[in-house]
ZATORSE-709212 format. One line per 5 residues: number of its first residue (from 1); their letters; for each residue x, y, z of N, C-alpha, C, O. Coordinates in Angstrom, 1 decimal. Each point is the difference from the previous one (the first is absolute). Example, Ala and Ser with C-alpha at 12.3 -4.5 7.8 and 13.67 -1.06 7.14 Angstrom:
BEGIN
1 = as = 13.2:-5.7:7.8:-0.9:1.2:0.0:0.9:1.2:0.0:1.0:0.0:0.7; -1.4:1.1:-1.4:0.9:1.1:0.0:-0.8:1.1:0.8:0.5:1.1:0.1
END
This chain:
BEGIN
1 = mlise = 0.6:-0.8:-0.1:-0.6:0.8:-0.4:0.6:1.6:0.5:0.8:0.0:0.9; -1.1:0.9:-1.3:1.3:1.2:0.1:-0.4:0.5:0.6:-1.0:-0.6:0.5; 1.5:2.0:0.2:-0.1:0.2:0.9:-1.3:1.3:0.2:0.1:0.7:1.0; -1.1:-0.5:-1.7:-1.2:0.6:0.0:-0.7:-1.2:0.4:-1.0:0.4:0.6; 1.0:-1.8:-0.5:-1.1:-0.7:0.1:1.0:-0.6:1.3:0.0:-1.2:-0.2
6 = laevt = 0.8:1.4:1.3:0.7:-0.5:0.7:-1.0:0.5:1.1:-0.7:-0.6:0.8; 1.0:2.7:-1.3:-0.2:0.8:1.0:-1.7:-0.3:0.3:-0.5:-0.2:1.1; -0.4:0.2:-2.5:-1.3:-0.1:0.0:-0.5:-1.2:1.5:-0.5:0.2:1.0; 1.2:-1.7:-1.6:0.4:-0.9:0.6:0.3:0.0:2.1:-0.7:-0.6:0.9; 1.6:1.2:-1.0:0.3:0.6:1.5:-0.5:1.0:0.5:0.0:0.4:1.2
11 = gvsar = -0.6:0.0:-1.9:-0.2:2.1:1.0:0.9:0.5:0.1:0.0:0.7:1.1; 1.3:-0.5:-2.0:1.3:0.5:0.9:0.2:0.3:-1.8:0.1:-0.8:-1.0; 0.0:2.5:1.0:0.2:0.6:-0.9:1.8:-0.9:-0.9:0.9:-0.8:0.3; -1.4:1.7:-1.5:1.3:-1.0:-0.9:1.1:1.5:0.5:1.2:-0.4:0.3; -1.3:1.0:-0.3:1.3:0.8:1.1:1.1:-0.3:1.2:1.2:0.0:0.2
16 = alrhy = -3.0:-0.4:0.6:0.7:-1.0:1.1:0.7:-1.5:0.0:0.5:-0.6:0.9; -0.8:0.2:-2.4:0.5:-1.5:0.0:1.0:0.4:-0.6:0.8:-0.7:0.6; 0.2:1.6:-1.7:0.8:0.7:-0.5:0.9:0.2:1.2:1.2:-0.4:-0.1; -1.5:1.3:1.7:0.4:0.1:0.8:0.8:-1.3:0.8:1.2:-0.1:0.2; -2.2:-1.0:0.1:0.5:-1.1:0.1:1.2:-1.1:-0.7:0.9:-0.6:0.6
21 = edrgl = -1.4:0.7:-2.0:1.5:-0.2:-0.5:0.9:0.9:-0.3:1.1:-0.4:-0.3; -1.3:1.8:0.4:1.4:0.0:0.3:1.1:0.3:1.6:1.1:0.6:0.2; -2.2:-1.3:0.7:0.6:-0.3:1.1:0.6:-1.5:-0.2:1.0:-0.3:0.6; -1.5:-0.6:-1.4:0.6:-0.7:-0.2:-0.9:-1.0:1.5:0.3:-0.5:1.1; -1.9:0.5:-2.2:-1.3:-1.0:0.7:-0.7:-0.8:-0.7:-0.6:-1.1:0.2
26 = lvpar = 0.8:1.9:-1.2:-0.5:-0.7:-1.2:1.0:0.1:-1.1:1.0:0.7:-0.1; -1.7:-1.8:-0.8:2.2:-0.8:-0.4:-1.5:-0.6:-1.6:-0.5:-1.1:-0.1; 0.1:2.1:-0.8:-1.1:-0.2:-0.8:0.9:-0.5:-1.3:1.1:0.5:-0.2; -1.6:-1.6:-0.9:0.9:-0.3:-1.0:-0.4:1.6:-0.6:-0.6:1.0:0.4; 1.1:-1.6:-1.5:-0.7:1.3:-1.2:0.8:-0.6:-1.9:1.1:0.1:-0.6
31 = nssgy = -2.4:-0.6:0.3:-0.6:-0.1:-1.5:1.0:0.8:-1.1:0.6:1.0:0.1; -0.8:-2.0:-1.1:1.1:0.5:-1.4:0.0:1.5:-0.3:0.9:0.2:-0.8; -1.4:1.0:1.1:-0.9:1.0:-0.2:0.9:1.0:1.7:0.2:1.2:0.2; 0.1:-2.1:0.3:0.8:0.8:1.5:-1.5:0.2:0.6:-0.2:0.6:-1.1; -1.0:-0.5:1.7:-1.5:-0.2:0.1:0.3:-1.0:2.0:-0.3:-1.1:0.4
36 = reyse = 0.6:1.7:0.0:-0.4:-0.9:1.5:-1.1:-0.8:-0.4:-1.0:0.2:-0.8; 1.3:-1.4:1.7:-1.2:-1.8:-0.1:0.4:-0.3:1.6:1.1:-0.1:0.4; -2.0:0.0:0.2:0.0:-0.7:1.6:-1.4:-1.1:-0.2:-0.9:0.2:-0.9; 0.8:-0.8:1.7:0.0:-1.4:0.3:-1.6:-0.1:0.7:-0.7:1.0:-0.1; 0.2:-1.9:0.6:-0.2:-0.4:1.4:0.4:0.7:1.0:-0.3:1.0:0.6
41 = advtr = 0.9:-1.7:-0.5:1.4:0.2:1.7:-0.1:1.2:-0.6:-1.3:0.1:0.0; 1.6:0.7:-0.6:0.3:2.2:0.4:-1.6:-0.3:0.2:0.3:-1.0:-0.6; -1.1:1.0:0.7:-1.5:0.0:1.0:0.9:0.0:1.3:0.6:0.9:0.7; -0.6:-2.3:-0.5:0.4:-0.3:1.7:1.0:0.6:0.6:0.2:-0.1:1.2; 0.5:1.0:-2.3:1.6:1.1:0.6:-0.4:0.6:0.1:0.5:0.7:0.8
46 = vaqir = -1.9:-0.2:-1.3:-0.3:1.6:0.2:-0.3:0.0:1.2:0.8:0.6:0.8; -1.9:-1.2:-0.4:-0.9:-0.1:0.8:0.9:-0.6:1.7:-0.5:0.3:1.1; 1.6:-1.1:-1.2:0.6:-0.2:1.1:1.1:1.8:0.1:0.5:0.4:1.1; -0.3:0.2:-2.1:0.0:0.9:0.3:-0.7:1.2:0.4:0.6:0.9:0.7; -1.5:-0.7:-1.1:-0.7:1.2:1.0:-0.7:-0.7:0.5:-1.2:0.1:-0.2
51 = tmiaa = 1.7:-1.4:1.3:-0.4:-0.5:1.2:0.8:0.8:1.1:-0.3:0.6:1.0; 2.1:-1.1:-2.1:0.6:0.5:0.6:0.1:1.5:0.8:0.3:0.3:1.1; -0.7:0.4:-2.3:-0.4:1.5:0.0:0.0:0.2:1.3:0.7:0.1:1.0; -2.3:-0.2:-1.5:-1.0:0.5:1.2:0.1:-0.8:2.0:-0.6:0.2:1.1; 1.7:-1.0:-1.5:0.6:-0.8:1.4:0.7:1.8:0.4:0.1:0.5:1.1
56 = glgta = 0.3:0.0:-2.2:1.5:1.3:0.6:0.8:-0.6:-0.5:0.6:0.9:-0.6; 0.0:-2.1:0.2:1.3:0.1:-0.7:0.2:1.1:-1.8:-0.9:0.4:-0.8; 1.8:-0.3:0.7:0.4:1.5:-0.2:0.5:-1.4:-1.8:0.1:-1.2:0.3; 0.1:1.5:-1.2:0.2:-0.8:-1.0:1.7:-0.4:0.0:0.1:-1.1:-0.6; 0.7:1.5:0.8:1.5:-0.3:0.5:0.0:-0.8:0.7:1.0:-0.7:0.0
61 = tiqry = -2.1:0.4:1.3:0.2:-1.0:0.8:-0.7:-1.3:-0.8:0.4:-1.1:0.1; -2.0:1.6:-1.0:-0.3:-1.6:-0.4:1.1:-0.1:-1.1:-0.7:0.0:-1.0; 1.6:-0.1:0.7:1.0:-0.5:-0.8:0.7:-0.5:1.1:-0.3:-1.2:0.4; 0.9:1.5:0.1:0.9:0.0:0.5:-0.2:-2.1:0.8:0.8:-0.9:0.2; -2.4:1.1:0.1:-0.2:-1.7:0.9:-1.3:0.0:-0.9:-1.0:0.2:0.7
66 = fdcvr = 0.6:-0.4:-2.0:-1.1:-0.7:-1.3:0.3:-0.8:0.0:-0.8:-0.7:-0.6; 2.0:-0.2:1.2:-0.4:-1.5:-0.6:-0.3:-0.9:1.8:-0.2:-1.2:0.1; 0.1:1.9:0.7:-0.5:0.3:1.7:-1.6:-0.3:-0.9:-0.6:-0.9:0.5; 0.2:1.3:-1.1:-1.7:0.3:-0.2:-0.4:-1.3:-0.6:0.6:-0.7:-0.8; -2.2:0.5:1.7:-0.1:-2.2:0.1:-1.5:0.7:-0.7:-0.5:1.0:0.5
71 = tgdhg = 0.1:-1.7:-1.7:-1.7:0.8:0.1:-0.8:-1.7:-0.2:0.1:-0.6:-1.0; -0.9:0.1:2.4:-0.5:-1.7:-0.2:-1.5:0.7:0.3:-0.3:1.2:0.2; -0.5:-2.3:-0.2:-1.0:0.1:-0.1:-1.1:0.3:1.2:-1.2:-0.3:0.1; 2.2:1.2:1.0:-0.2:1.2:0.8:0.5:1.0:-0.1:0.6:0.3:1.1; -0.6:0.5:-1.9:0.6:1.4:-0.5:2.1:-0.4:-0.5:0.8:-0.9:-0.1
76 = mslem = -1.0:2.0:0.1:1.5:0.1:-0.2:0.6:0.4:2.4:-0.4:0.3:1.1; 1.9:-0.9:-2.1:0.7:0.3:2.0:1.3:0.0:-0.5:0.4:-0.2:-1.1; 0.6:0.6:2.3:0.8:0.6:-0.2:1.1:-1.3:0.3:-0.7:-0.7:0.8; 1.7:0.1:-1.0:0.7:-1.3:0.3:0.7:1.2:1.0:-0.4:1.2:-0.3; 1.6:-1.3:1.6:0.7:0.6:1.0:1.0:-0.5:-0.4:0.5:-1.1:0.3
81 = cpnlr = 0.2:2.5:-1.8:1.5:-0.6:-0.8:0.8:0.5:1.4:-0.6:0.7:0.8; 2.0:-1.0:-0.5:0.7:0.6:0.4:0.2:1.7:0.0:0.5:0.4:-1.1; -0.8:0.8:2.1:-0.2:1.2:0.0:-1.6:0.4:0.1:-0.5:0.5:1.0; 0.0:-0.8:-1.9:-1.1:0.5:-0.9:-1.1:-0.3:1.9:-1.2:0.1:0.0; 1.7:-0.3:1.0:-0.7:-0.1:1.3:0.4:1.5:0.8:-0.5:0.7:0.8
86 = aelda = 1.9:-0.8:-1.6:0.0:1.2:0.6:0.2:1.9:-0.5:0.3:0.9:0.7; -0.7:-1.2:-2.3:-1.0:0.9:-0.7:-1.4:0.5:1.2:-0.2:1.0:0.7; -0.6:-2.7:-1.2:-1.6:0.6:0.4:0.2:0.7:1.8:-0.7:0.8:0.6; 1.6:-1.4:-0.1:-0.2:0.7:1.7:0.3:1.8:0.0:-0.5:0.9:0.6; 1.7:-1.2:-1.8:0.4:1.3:-0.2:-1.2:0.7:-0.6:-0.4:0.9:0.7
91 = lagrl = -0.4:-1.1:-2.3:-1.3:0.9:0.4:-1.1:-0.1:1.0:-0.8:0.9:0.3; 0.9:-2.0:0.2:-1.3:0.1:1.2:0.7:0.9:1.0:-0.6:1.0:0.2; 2.4:-1.1:0.9:-0.6:1.6:0.2:0.1:0.6:-0.7:-0.6:0.9:0.7; 0.7:-0.6:-1.3:0.2:1.4:-1.0:-1.9:1.0:0.4:-0.4:1.1:0.3; -0.2:-2.3:-0.6:-1.9:0.1:-0.1:0.0:0.4:1.7:-0.6:1.0:0.5
96 = qaqqa = 1.5:-2.3:0.3:-0.8:0.7:1.2:0.3:1.8:0.8:-0.5:0.4:1.0; 1.2:0.1:-1.7:1.0:1.2:0.1:-1.0:0.5:-0.2:-0.6:0.7:0.7; 0.5:-0.9:-1.7:-1.1:1.4:-1.2:-1.6:-0.3:0.5:-0.9:0.8:-0.3; 0.7:-2.1:1.1:-1.0:0.1:0.8:-0.2:1.0:1.2:-1.0:0.7:0.3; 2.7:-0.9:0.3:-0.4:0.6:1.7:0.4:1.6:-0.6:0.0:0.7:1.0
101 = elret = 0.2:-0.1:-2.1:0.5:0.9:-0.7:-1.7:0.7:0.2:-0.3:1.1:0.3; -0.7:-2.2:-0.8:-1.8:0.4:-0.4:-0.2:0.5:1.3:0.1:1.1:0.5; -0.3:-2.7:0.1:-0.9:0.7:1.9:1.0:1.1:0.0:-0.3:0.8:-0.8; 1.7:-0.5:1.5:-0.1:1.2:0.4:-0.3:1.5:-1.1:-0.8:1.0:0.3; 1.2:-1.1:-0.9:-1.4:1.4:-1.1:-1.3:-0.1:0.0:-0.4:1.1:0.1
106 = rrrls = -0.6:-2.1:0.0:-0.9:-0.4:0.8:-0.4:0.6:0.8:-1.2:0.4:-0.1; 2.1:-0.1:1.4:0.3:0.0:1.9:-0.1:1.1:-0.3:-1.0:0.6:0.5; 2.2:0.3:-1.6:-0.4:1.6:0.4:-0.6:0.3:-0.8:0.3:1.1:0.5; -1.0:-0.8:-1.5:-1.1:0.2:-0.7:-1.6:0.2:0.9:-0.8:0.9:0.0; 0.8:-2.9:1.1:-0.6:0.2:0.9:0.0:1.3:0.6:-0.7:0.9:-0.1
111 = elas = 1.8:-1.0:0.9:0.2:1.0:1.0:-0.6:2.3:-0.6:-0.8:0.8:0.3; 1.9:-0.9:-1.2:-0.7:1.1:-0.7:-1.5:0.7:-0.2:-0.4:1.2:-0.1; -0.5:-2.7:0.1:-0.9:-0.2:-0.4:-1.8:0.4:1.2:-1.2:0.3:-0.1; 2.5:-0.6:1.2:-1.1:0.1:1.4:0.2:0.7:0.7:-0.7:0.2:1.0
END
């Protein structure tokens, strides 16, 4: 399938698909005219990429750990490859710090309002 077809099937823009390709996350075949050709496996791969991005992982992290992704009957999961746990823990720590900042901001706003 061509990039426009993959975009339609996955709900991801052609621009985003080209970005994934630039980052090494998608590696489409090329036909004799130079057009990208995607397979059904690429549909699954785009779904995996979207799931990981939605979980807060950046494309550089996804690229490093894509070999750890498993897709089965119960959806997608990450096998804990070396160093992946540390990156996920660091991300969780950053999110907790941001949540604490938001709670403090909300507290200050409440003080101002009362």
